[in-house]
N, C-alpha and C positions, 0 to 999 in steps of 0.2 A: 790218195789212191785215185787212179783214173779208172773210169768205167764208161761203157756205152750209155748214152743218155736214155733214160726210161721215161715213159709218160708221167710217172709220179714225181719226177724231178721238175716238171714244167713250172708249177706255181712258185717254187723256190727260186728257180732261175729267172723267172719273170720279175720277181721282187728285187733280185740283185741287179738285173739289167736296168730296171726303172731307177733304182737308187743311184747307180753309177752314172747313167747318161743324162740324168736331170741335174747333175752337179757340174761345176766347172772341171775341166775346161770345155766340156761339151755343152752343158746347159740347154739341152734340147727342149724348147718350150712347146713344141708341137706334140710331144710325147704324152699320150694318155695311156692308161692301163690297157684300154681296148685296142688302141693302135699298136702298142708294143706287143700285145698278145697275138694279134694277127700277124705281125712281122715275124716273130719267133716261130709261130705255128707254121707259117708258109715255108720257112727254111727247114723246119724239122720234118715236114711231110712232103717235100718236093722230091721229084725223081732223083735217085742216086744220093739222097741226103745221108750224111753221116754226122752224128753229134756225140759229144763227150761231156761227161760230168766229172768234176774234180772234187773229191771229198777229203776232209781230214776230221778225224774224231766223230765220224757219222754225220757231219754237217757239210752241206753243199757250199763250197768256197768259190766255184767258178764253173764256166761252161764254154764250149766251143761248138759252133754250128758251121757246117760247110757241106760240100758235095764233092763226089768223085766223078771226074770226067775222063773219058778215054778217047779224046779226039786228037791225040798226038801220038808220038812214038811210045810214050810211057803214060800210064795212068797218073793223073794229077789230082791232089786234094786241094780244093779252093776254099780257103777260110773266108767265111762271110762275117762272122762275129766271134770274138773271143774276149772273155771278160773274167775278172776276179773281183770278189767283194771289195768295195772301196777301202774298208778299214784293214784289209789284209794285203793291200798292194805294197810294193817296195820291200818285200821280204823274200823274194825269189820264188814265190809260189807260181806265178805266171810262167816263168822260165821252166820250172819243174814240170808244170802241166804241158807246156808246149813240147818239151823233150819226150815226155811219155806218149804224147799224141804221135810225134814223129816216129817213135819206135813201133807203135801199133801199126802205123801206116806201112813202115818198112816190112814188117812181118806179113802184111797182106799184099805185098808186091806193088805198092804204090810208090812211084819213083820220085815224086817231087811235090812240093807244097807251093801254092801261089796265093797271093793276097793283094789287096789294094789298101793303101793308106795315104795319108797326107803328110807332107814334110812339115815339121814345126810343131806337131802335137806329140804328146808322150808316147803314143803307140809307135810312131816312127822310130824313136830311139830304142824302144823295147825290141822291135823286130831286128834292127841293126845289131844290137847287143847279142841277139840270139842267132846270128849268122846269116840273116836274110840280106840280100843285095838288091840294089836298084837295077832293074833290067835295062841295059843300055839300048837306047832306041825306042823303048816302050813309051807310049803316050796315053794318058787317060783323057778322054774328051767327054764333054757334056754339052747339052744345048737346052736352055730354058725355053719352055713353051708357054 
């Protein structure tokens, strides 16, 4: 069941996020509970934020954090983080959650979903499997300071 993320979902989502991203293939060694909490909190309470919680049997299985922008011809939902409890992955739950999110966005008149990922990690194949395409000509750039 998909629902809008509520404040009482935060601690459970934080625990899933920590469990997932401190394991391979990510193995984020910088991630402390405090840093992850601030990171998720900032997404949850930023302007135009929209977050979802995915539950089965009354248990939180995953979440999605993003924001809605209306700076183009159509409103766009930008996924910043989407995750499923590690032990529940590879069962279709992530695809089911993403499909339900897309339907909720359609109902609200949001015309597209945008996200960034990295080739060669499991998320890339997950998005491709769910119909997301690489934008031709798009370039992600960064500069270390």
